[in-house]
LUMNU-703105 format. One record per residue (C-alpha): residue in three letters; x, y, z. Coordinates in steps of 0.5 Angstrom, whole numbers, padded with zeros to 4 digits, always signed. Example, Ala and Ser with C-alpha at 12.3 -4.5 7.8 and 13.67 -1.06 7.14 Angstrom:
<sites>
ALA+0025-0009+0016 SER+0027-0002+0014 
</sites>
This chain:
<sites>
MET-0228+0305+0099 GLN-0227+0299+0095 ASP-0229+0298+0088 THR-0226+0291+0086 GLU-0232+0289+0080 PHE-0230+0292+0074 GLY-0235+0297+0072 GLY-0239+0296+0079 HIS-0239+0304+0078 GLY-0240+0306+0071 ASP-0234+0309+0071 ASN-0229+0304+0069 VAL-0225+0305+0074 TYR-0221+0300+0080 TYR-0221+0303+0086 LEU-0217+0300+0092 SER-0216+0303+0100 GLU-0211+0300+0104 PRO-0209+0302+0111 ILE-0202+0304+0115 ARG-0201+0304+0121 ASP-0194+0304+0125 GLY-0190+0300+0129 ASN-0195+0300+0135 GLY-0201+0299+0131 ASN-0203+0306+0131 LEU-0206+0308+0124 ILE-0203+0313+0121 GLY-0206+0314+0114 VAL-0210+0311+0108 LEU-0207+0308+0102 LYS-0212+0309+0096 ILE-0210+0306+0088 GLY-0215+0308+0083 TYR-0214+0304+0076 ASP-0217+0306+0069 GLU-0219+0299+0066 LEU-0222+0302+0060 ARG-0215+0303+0057 LEU-0213+0296+0060 ALA-0218+0293+0056 ASN-0216+0297+0049 GLN-0209+0295+0050 ALA-0213+0287+0052 LYS-0216+0288+0044 HIS-0210+0291+0042 MET-0206+0284+0044 ILE-0211+0280+0042 HIS-0212+0283+0035 ARG-0203+0283+0034 SER-0204+0275+0036 VAL-0208+0273+0031 VAL-0205+0277+0026 PHE-0198+0274+0028 GLY-0202+0267+0028 LEU-0204+0268+0021 VAL-0197+0270+0019 TYR-0194+0264+0022 MET-0199+0259+0019 TRP-0198+0261+0012 ALA-0190+0262+0013 LEU-0190+0255+0016 MET-0195+0252+0010 LEU-0190+0256+0005 ILE-0183+0252+0009 THR-0188+0246+0009 ALA-0190+0246+0001 SER-0182+0248-0001 LEU-0179+0242+0004 ALA-0184+0237+0000 MET-0183+0240-0007 ARG-0175+0239-0006 LEU-0177+0232-0003 THR-0182+0229-0008 ASN-0179+0232-0015 PRO-0173+0228-0014 ILE-0176+0222-0012 LYS-0181+0223-0018 SER-0175+0223-0022 LEU-0173+0217-0020 GLN-0178+0214-0021 LYS-0179+0216-0028 ALA-0172+0213-0029 CYS-0173+0207-0027 ARG-0179+0206-0031 GLU-0176+0208-0037 ILE-0170+0204-0036 ALA-0174+0198-0035 SER-0178+0200-0041 GLY-0171+0199-0045 GLN-0170+0207-0045 ILE-0163+0207-0043 ASP-0159+0212-0047 LYS-0161+0219-0043 VAL-0156+0221-0037 LEU-0159+0221-0030 ASN-0159+0228-0027 ILE-0162+0228-0020 GLU-0161+0234-0016 SER-0162+0234-0008 ASN-0160+0236-0002 ILE-0162+0230+0001 SER-0156+0225+0001 GLU-0160+0219+0001 ILE-0163+0222-0005 SER-0158+0224-0009 GLY-0153+0218-0007 LEU-0159+0214-0010 GLY-0159+0218-0016 ASN-0152+0216-0017 ASP-0153+0209-0016 LEU-0159+0209-0022 GLU-0154+0213-0027 HIS-0148+0208-0025 MET-0153+0201-0026 ARG-0155+0206-0033 ARG-0149+0207-0035 GLU-0147+0199-0034 LEU-0153+0197-0038 VAL-0151+0201-0043 ALA-0144+0197-0043 SER-0146+0191-0042 ASN-0151+0192-0048 LYS-0146+0195-0052 LYS-0141+0187-0051 ILE-0148+0183-0052 ALA-0150+0187-0059 ALA-0142+0186-0061 SER-0142+0179-0059 GLU-0149+0178-0062 ALA-0146+0181-0068 ARG-0140+0176-0068 TYR-0145+0170-0067 LEU-0148+0173-0073 THR-0142+0173-0077 ILE-0140+0167-0075 LEU-0146+0163-0077 ASP-0146+0166-0083 HIS-0141+0164-0086 ALA-0141+0157-0082 ALA-0140+0152-0087 GLU-0145+0148-0084 GLY-0153+0150-0085 ILE-0154+0152-0078 PHE-0162+0152-0076 ILE-0166+0152-0069 PHE-0172+0149-0068 ASP-0177+0149-0061 LYS-0180+0142-0058 GLN-0186+0142-0063 GLY-0181+0143-0070 VAL-0182+0150-0071 ILE-0176+0154-0074 HIS-0174+0159-0071 SER-0167+0161-0074 PHE-0163+0160-0081 ASN-0157+0161-0083 ARG-0154+0163-0090 SER-0151+0156-0090 ALA-0158+0153-0089 GLU-0161+0157-0094 GLN-0156+0155-0100 LEU-0157+0148-0097 PHE-0164+0147-0097 GLY-0166+0152-0102 TYR-0171+0156-0097 SER-0170+0164-0095 GLU-0170+0164-0088 ASP-0176+0169-0089 GLU-0180+0163-0092 ILE-0177+0158-0087 VAL-0177+0161-0080 GLY-0184+0159-0077 ARG-0185+0153-0081 ASP-0184+0146-0078 ILE-0178+0141-0080 ALA-0182+0137-0083 ALA-0181+0141-0090 LEU-0173+0139-0089 ILE-0174+0132-0088 THR-0180+0130-0090 PRO-0181+0127-0098 PRO-0185+0132-0102 GLY-0190+0126-0104 VAL-0192+0125-0096 PHE-0193+0132-0094 GLU-0200+0131-0093 HIS-0198+0127-0088 SER-0192+0131-0085 LYS-0195+0133-0078 ASP-0195+0125-0076 HIS-0189+0125-0079 LEU-0186+0130-0076 LYS-0189+0128-0069 ASN-0186+0121-0069 PHE-0179+0125-0071 MET-0179+0129-0065 GLN-0182+0124-0060 MET-0179+0118-0063 GLU-0172+0120-0067 ILE-0170+0127-0064 SER-0167+0123-0057 ARG-0163+0118-0063 LEU-0160+0124-0066 ILE-0158+0129-0060 GLY-0150+0129-0058 ARG-0148+0124-0064 GLU-0148+0126-0072 SER-0153+0122-0076 GLU-0155+0120-0083 LEU-0162+0122-0086 THR-0164+0124-0092 GLY-0165+0132-0093 PHE-0170+0135-0098 HIS-0169+0141-0102 LYS-0174+0146-0103 ASP-0175+0144-0111 GLY-0177+0136-0108 ALA-0169+0134-0109 SER-0166+0130-0104 PHE-0159+0128-0101 HIS-0154+0125-0096 MET-0154+0129-0090 ALA-0150+0128-0084 LEU-0154+0132-0078 LYS-0152+0133-0071 VAL-0157+0136-0066 ARG-0156+0139-0059 ALA-0161+0141-0053 VAL-0160+0148-0051 VAL-0164+0154-0047 LEU-0165+0160-0051 ASP-0169+0166-0048 GLU-0171+0161-0042 LYS-0174+0156-0048 GLU-0172+0149-0049 MET-0170+0149-0056 TYR-0165+0145-0061 ALA-0159+0147-0064 ALA-0158+0143-0071 MET-0152+0143-0075 ALA-0153+0140-0083 ALA-0149+0138-0089 ASP-0149+0135-0095 ILE-0146+0129-0095 SER-0147+0126-0101 GLU-0140+0127-0105 ARG-0137+0123-0098 LYS-0143+0118-0098 ALA-0141+0117-0106 LEU-0134+0116-0104 MET-0135+0111-0099 ASP-0140+0108-0103 HIS-0134+0107-0109 LEU-0129+0105-0104 LYS-0134+0100-0101 SER-0135+0097-0108 VAL-0128+0097-0109 ALA-0127+0094-0103 GLU-0132+0089-0105 HIS-0131+0088-0112 ASP-0127+0086-0118 GLY-0123+0091-0121 LEU-0123+0088-0128 THR-0129+0085-0129 GLY-0134+0089-0123 LEU-0136+0082-0120 TYR-0136+0081-0113 ASN-0129+0079-0111 ARG-0126+0073-0107 SER-0126+0077-0101 TYR-0133+0078-0101 PHE-0135+0071-0104 GLN-0132+0068-0098 GLY-0136+0073-0092 GLU-0143+0071-0096 MET-0141+0064-0096 GLU-0139+0064-0089 ARG-0146+0068-0087 LEU-0150+0063-0092 VAL-0147+0057-0088 ASP-0149+0059-0081 LEU-0156+0061-0085 THR-0157+0055-0088 LYS-0156+0052-0081 ARG-0162+0056-0078 THR-0167+0055-0084 LYS-0165+0048-0086 GLN-0166+0051-0093 PRO-0160+0049-0098 SER-0156+0053-0103 ALA-0151+0050-0108 LEU-0144+0053-0109 LEU-0142+0053-0117 TYR-0134+0053-0118 ILE-0132+0055-0125 ASP-0125+0055-0129 LEU-0124+0056-0136 ASP-0121+0051-0139 HIS-0117+0054-0145 PHE-0116+0061-0142 LYS-0108+0060-0140 TYR-0108+0059-0149 VAL-0111+0066-0150 ASN-0107+0069-0145 ASP-0101+0067-0147 THR-0102+0067-0155 LEU-0106+0073-0156 GLY-0104+0077-0150 HIS-0106+0080-0143 ASN-0110+0085-0146 ALA-0114+0079-0150 GLY-0114+0075-0143 ASP-0117+0081-0140 ARG-0123+0082-0145 LEU-0124+0074-0145 LEU-0125+0075-0137 ILE-0129+0081-0138 GLU-0134+0077-0143 ILE-0135+0071-0139 SER-0136+0075-0134 THR-0142+0078-0138 ILE-0145+0071-0140 LEU-0145+0069-0133 VAL-0149+0075-0130 LYS-0154+0075-0136 ARG-0155+0067-0135 ALA-0156+0067-0127 ARG-0162+0069-0123 LYS-0162+0076-0120 SER-0162+0073-0113 ASP-0155+0068-0115 LEU-0148+0071-0113 ILE-0142+0071-0118 ALA-0135+0072-0116 ARG-0129+0072-0120 LEU-0124+0068-0115 GLY-0118+0071-0119 GLY-0115+0068-0125 ASP-0120+0065-0130 GLU-0124+0062-0123 PHE-0130+0064-0122 THR-0136+0062-0116 VAL-0143+0062-0117 LEU-0148+0062-0110 ILE-0155+0059-0113 TYR-0160+0061-0106 ASN-0165+0056-0104 THR-0165+0050-0109 GLN-0165+0043-0108 ALA-0159+0037-0110 ASP-0164+0035-0116 GLN-0164+0041-0119 VAL-0157+0043-0119 HIS-0154+0039-0124 ASP-0159+0043-0129 THR-0157+0049-0127 ALA-0149+0048-0127 GLU-0150+0045-0135 SER-0154+0051-0137 PHE-0148+0055-0135 ARG-0143+0050-0138 LYS-0147+0050-0144 ALA-0147+0058-0145 LEU-0140+0059-0144 ALA-0138+0053-0149 ASP-0143+0056-0154 TYR-0138+0062-0153 PRO-0133+0063-0158 PHE-0127+0068-0157 LYS-0125+0072-0162 GLN-0119+0076-0163 GLY-0117+0079-0171 ALA-0117+0073-0174 GLU-0117+0068-0169 GLN-0122+0064-0165 VAL-0122+0060-0160 ASP-0127+0056-0156 ILE-0127+0057-0148 GLY-0131+0052-0145 CYS-0131+0051-0137 SER-0130+0045-0132 ILE-0136+0047-0126 GLY-0135+0044-0120 VAL-0141+0043-0115 ALA-0142+0043-0108 MET-0149+0043-0104 ILE-0149+0047-0098 THR-0154+0044-0093 GLU-0155+0045-0086 GLU-0149+0039-0085 THR-0144+0044-0089 GLN-0138+0045-0083 SER-0136+0051-0086 ALA-0135+0056-0092 GLY-0128+0053-0093 GLU-0131+0046-0093 ALA-0136+0047-0099 LEU-0131+0051-0103 SER-0126+0046-0102 ARG-0131+0041-0104 ALA-0133+0045-0110 ASP-0126+0046-0112 ILE-0124+0039-0112 SER-0130+0037-0116 CYS-0127+0042-0121 HIS-0121+0038-0121 LEU-0125+0032-0123 ALA-0128+0035-0128 LYS-0122+0038-0131 ARG-0119+0031-0130 GLY-0125+0027-0133 GLY-0123+0031-0140 ARG-0125+0038-0139 ASN-0132+0042-0141 ARG-0137+0038-0136 VAL-0139+0039-0129 HIS-0137+0034-0123 ILE-0142+0035-0117 PHE-0139+0033-0110 ASN-0141+0027-0107 PRO-0137+0023-0100 THR-0132+0019-0104 ASP-0129+0024-0108 GLU-0125+0026-0102 ALA-0122+0020-0102 ASP-0120+0021-0108 VAL-0116+0027-0107 THR-0109+0025-0106 ALA-0110+0021-0113 MET-0113+0027-0116 SER-0106+0031-0114 VAL-0101+0027-0116 ASP-0105+0026-0123 MET-0105+0033-0123 GLY-0097+0033-0122 TRP-0096+0040-0119 SER-0095+0038-0112 ARG-0090+0034-0116 ARG-0087+0039-0120 ILE-0086+0044-0115 LYS-0083+0040-0109 GLU-0078+0037-0115 ALA-0076+0045-0118 ILE-0075+0046-0110 GLU-0070+0041-0110 THR-0067+0042-0117 GLY-0067+0050-0116 CYS-0071+0050-0123 PHE-0073+0056-0121 ALA-0071+0063-0123 LEU-0072+0070-0121 ALA-0074+0076-0125 CYS-0073+0083-0122 GLN-0077+0090-0123 PRO-0075+0097-0122 ILE-0078+0101-0116 VAL-0076+0108-0118 ALA-0076+0114-0114 SER-0082+0119-0116 HIS-0078+0125-0117 SER-0071+0123-0119 GLY-0072+0117-0123 GLU-0067+0113-0119 ILE-0068+0106-0118 GLU-0069+0105-0111 SER-0069+0098-0111 PHE-0072+0092-0114 GLU-0078+0087-0113 VAL-0076+0080-0114 LEU-0081+0076-0118 THR-0080+0069-0118 ARG-0081+0065-0124 MET-0082+0057-0126 LEU-0078+0052-0131 ASP-0081+0047-0134 GLU-0077+0041-0136 GLN-0075+0045-0143 ASN-0072+0052-0139 ARG-0078+0055-0142 LEU-0081+0059-0136 ILE-0087+0058-0132 MET-0091+0065-0130 PRO-0093+0065-0122 SER-0101+0065-0124 ALA-0100+0058-0126 PHE-0097+0055-0120 LEU-0097+0058-0114 PRO-0105+0058-0112 SER-0103+0049-0113 ALA-0097+0051-0109 GLU-0102+0054-0104 ARG-0107+0049-0104 PHE-0102+0043-0103 GLY-0098+0048-0097 LEU-0092+0049-0102 ALA-0092+0056-0102 ALA-0087+0057-0095 ASP-0082+0052-0099 ILE-0082+0057-0105 ASP-0081+0063-0101 LYS-0075+0059-0097 TRP-0072+0058-0104 VAL-0073+0065-0106 ILE-0070+0069-0099 VAL-0064+0064-0100 ASN-0062+0065-0107 ALA-0065+0073-0108 MET-0060+0074-0101 GLU-0054+0070-0104 THR-0055+0074-0111 LEU-0056+0080-0107 SER-0050+0080-0103 GLU-0045+0079-0110 GLN-0048+0084-0113 ARG-0047+0089-0107 LYS-0039+0088-0108 HIS-0040+0092-0115 SER-0046+0096-0113 PRO-0047+0098-0105 GLY-0053+0102-0106 MET-0057+0095-0109 ARG-0064+0093-0106 TYR-0069+0088-0106 SER-0076+0087-0104 LEU-0079+0080-0104 LYS-0086+0079-0102 LEU-0088+0073-0097 SER-0094+0069-0097 SER-0099+0068-0092 GLN-0096+0061-0090 THR-0090+0063-0090 ILE-0091+0068-0085 SER-0094+0062-0080 ASP-0087+0059-0080 PRO-0084+0060-0074 GLY-0077+0058-0077 VAL-0077+0063-0083 CYS-0074+0069-0079 ASP-0068+0065-0077 LEU-0067+0063-0083 ILE-0067+0070-0085 GLN-0062+0072-0080 GLU-0058+0066-0081 THR-0058+0067-0089 LEU-0055+0074-0087 ARG-0050+0072-0082 ARG-0047+0067-0088 SER-0047+0072-0094 ASN-0045+0078-0089 LEU-0051+0083-0092 ASP-0053+0089-0090 PRO-0060+0087-0087 ALA-0062+0094-0089 ALA-0062+0092-0097 LEU-0068+0088-0095 THR-0075+0090-0095 PHE-0080+0084-0094 GLU-0087+0085-0097 VAL-0094+0082-0094 THR-0101+0083-0098 GLU-0106+0088-0094 THR-0110+0081-0094 VAL-0106+0077-0091 ALA-0103+0082-0085 ILE-0112+0083-0084 SER-0112+0075-0084 ASP-0108+0075-0077 MET-0107+0082-0074 SER-0103+0080-0068 LEU-0098+0074-0072 VAL-0097+0079-0078 THR-0095+0085-0072 THR-0090+0080-0069 PHE-0088+0077-0075 LEU-0086+0084-0078 SER-0084+0087-0071 ARG-0077+0081-0071 LEU-0076+0083-0079 ARG-0075+0090-0076 GLN-0071+0088-0070 ILE-0067+0084-0075 GLY-0066+0090-0078 CYS-0070+0090-0085 LYS-0075+0094-0088 THR-0082+0092-0089 SER-0087+0094-0093 LEU-0095+0092-0094 ASP-0097+0091-0101 ASP-0104+0092-0104 PHE-0106+0097-0099 GLY-0113+0099-0100 SER-0116+0092-0103 GLY-0120+0092-0096 MET-0125+0097-0092 SER-0121+0096-0087 SER-0114+0099-0089 PHE-0114+0106-0086 SER-0115+0102-0079 HIS-0110+0097-0079 LEU-0105+0101-0082 ARG-0103+0106-0076 ASP-0102+0098-0072 LEU-0097+0095-0076 PRO-0090+0096-0076 ILE-0089+0097-0083 ASP-0084+0102-0087 TYR-0087+0102-0094 VAL-0094+0102-0097 LYS-0095+0100-0103 ILE-0102+0103-0106 ASP-0106+0097-0110 GLY-0105+0098-0117 ARG-0113+0098-0118 PHE-0113+0105-0116 VAL-0106+0107-0120 LYS-0107+0104-0127 ARG-0114+0108-0128 MET-0111+0114-0125 ALA-0110+0117-0132 THR-0118+0117-0134 SER-0122+0117-0127 PRO-0122+0122-0122 VAL-0125+0118-0116 ASP-0118+0114-0116 GLN-0114+0120-0116 THR-0117+0122-0110 ILE-0117+0116-0107 VAL-0109+0115-0108 LYS-0108+0122-0106 ALA-0112+0121-0100 MET-0108+0114-0099 ASN-0102+0117-0100 GLU-0104+0123-0095 ILE-0106+0118-0090 ALA-0099+0114-0090 HIS-0094+0120-0090 ALA-0098+0122-0084 LEU-0096+0116-0081 GLY-0090+0117-0082 LYS-0089+0111-0088 GLN-0087+0112-0095 THR-0091+0110-0100 ILE-0091+0106-0107 ALA-0095+0106-0113 GLU-0095+0100-0117 PHE-0099+0099-0124 VAL-0095+0105-0127 GLU-0097+0104-0135 ASP-0096+0111-0137 GLU-0093+0118-0137 VAL-0100+0122-0135 THR-0101+0117-0129 MET-0093+0118-0127 ASN-0094+0126-0127 LEU-0100+0125-0123 LEU-0096+0121-0118 ARG-0090+0127-0118 ALA-0095+0132-0117 TYR-0098+0128-0111 GLY-0092+0127-0107 ILE-0092+0119-0108 ASP-0085+0117-0106 TYR-0083+0111-0111 ALA-0087+0108-0117 GLN-0086+0101-0120 GLY-0090+0099-0127 TYR-0089+0098-0134 TYR-0087+0104-0136 LEU-0081+0104-0131 GLY-0079+0097-0133 ARG-0081+0090-0134 PRO-0079+0085-0130 ASP-0074+0081-0134 VAL-0076+0074-0135 PHE-0070+0073-0139 MET-0065+0077-0136 PRO-0066+0074-0128 CYS-0063+0077-0122 LYS-0056+0075-0123 ALA-0055+0079-0129 ILE-0058+0085-0126 SER-0051+0089-0124 ASP-0049+0088-0131 HIS-0056+0091-0133 VAL-0055+0097-0129 SER-0049+0098-0129 ARG-0044+0099-0123 SER-0049+0104-0119 LEU-0056+0105-0119 CYS-0059+0108-0126 LEU-0063+0113-0128 VAL-0069+0109-0131 SER-0072+0113-0137 SER-0079+0111-0141 ALA-0081+0103-0140 ASN-0080+0099-0146 
</sites>
């Protein structure tokens, strides 16, 4: 019997039967198997229960493992994220310590820590650099401030605070109109600032310009301003450097004034007058508006100078200048050409008016009596007048006509006015003959009626005579000495200056050759006129005389004035170079008389620089002149030149020159030109060798 259905008989037992047969197929028995299904069911239930328990345990363990792994992965990442935010916000002082078994995360943490350390080091360098920058900025001599494209100031250094009077806290945030706008126009400062930022700023970038700066208290000053465009914090800005140049400006104005004005009278000098004449002639050709030139020569100045002394003569010239200024209109220009010769430019006047104008000047001087002690001298003047019209060819033509008219006024009896007319030119030769200077100078050259006077040039520190300047005197019929101021202007006017110089060159060299036999160290210095420099045969004459007299060329120094030098630089440079090739020394006289002095000094082949005596003679009382002389000396030395100071008239000046390092000095304090003992007797005067000079006579 078989039971193949579970619980089919209600006894929870399976029954199976299988017949057993032999090899022949005969039934030999039956195999019966019984299996209790309840036990199997219990075992099955038990297995299911165990499986559920094991599954739950596995899932719980898996969740724990997953959570643990997640924490080990996300915590370092969160730490990295937090560290990145802190670094981005500038918190870089905290050391990062990111621990993880995951090599990628650990490596990322190490890289982030390395970056943090680099940032710390970089910030320290930047801070040190900024500290150095701020230190330099605060200690810079110039006022430095930064402003943006709207003109708003962002920084202000210590020098800028001192320059403008504002503290940095006061000025930062304000615009630069406070620094460049006059106080009276602050209500329009925005317009002023707008114009400055739109129009002026481009002109200032990359170059130094002069502006007027304004202090907090409203005071103005001359300011040099340099502006550069810069980029700071990715913004376009401007960096400005400002300096107070009031003193420099005052010094330059003073130098300009000195170069343009006569040192004694304060009137314009010949150089400025000639420049203004040239400008006026050109202007008159365009405007066709005529002007007039008055040439004034004092009638009795020589008498005052010779009988009452040079101090009286100087006072006379100053008082005459005051009279001329009072009489002239504000628009007129008055100049002193030299000596007792003055000029007045009368602008915008007609020919029919000029006689009355000139007559008023003549009368003003005729009514002036010069008094010196008990002496009283009526000075008077002769005035020559030339009109400047559109037909005037040059300034030289106008000046020549006025000069001729002045001489005709003198020839007519002095103390009168003569207006030039075309017929006067035909009478010039006769006038010159009547004046007599041309004839007298020629006769003096032919007969040797000149005398050579020597003035010592002394080494500043040792007091030893370095050389003598040779000065020229003319002898009249009674062998009385005529000073150069009397005959040299006429000699130059008649083209005889070169002939006089040639006479001096030959006679001075022959005299020096004889003297050096007894005083081997003796040297001469000779001044040459512009006409001499233009003569191509002068250098040959010097060379031939040196050969004939067997004189050492180094014993001679030839001087040219700065005015002559700058009038034709090429010619003078060639001439001086030739002299140096011969072996002679060269010197530039009256250095500082022109505004272009410094620019030309470098180019001229000279050994000595003679500082203009106008600066030297007032050194004892003028700090400005002291500064100018000192600067000239330093510049000359920087260019390898030695310096000589002229017009040394007192001990105070001499001591200042020594202190400044001036090489040599010359003037009445050290020795006057001995007109009674010219060069031929100088050897006996200084004994047998160069001597030390005590105080001057």
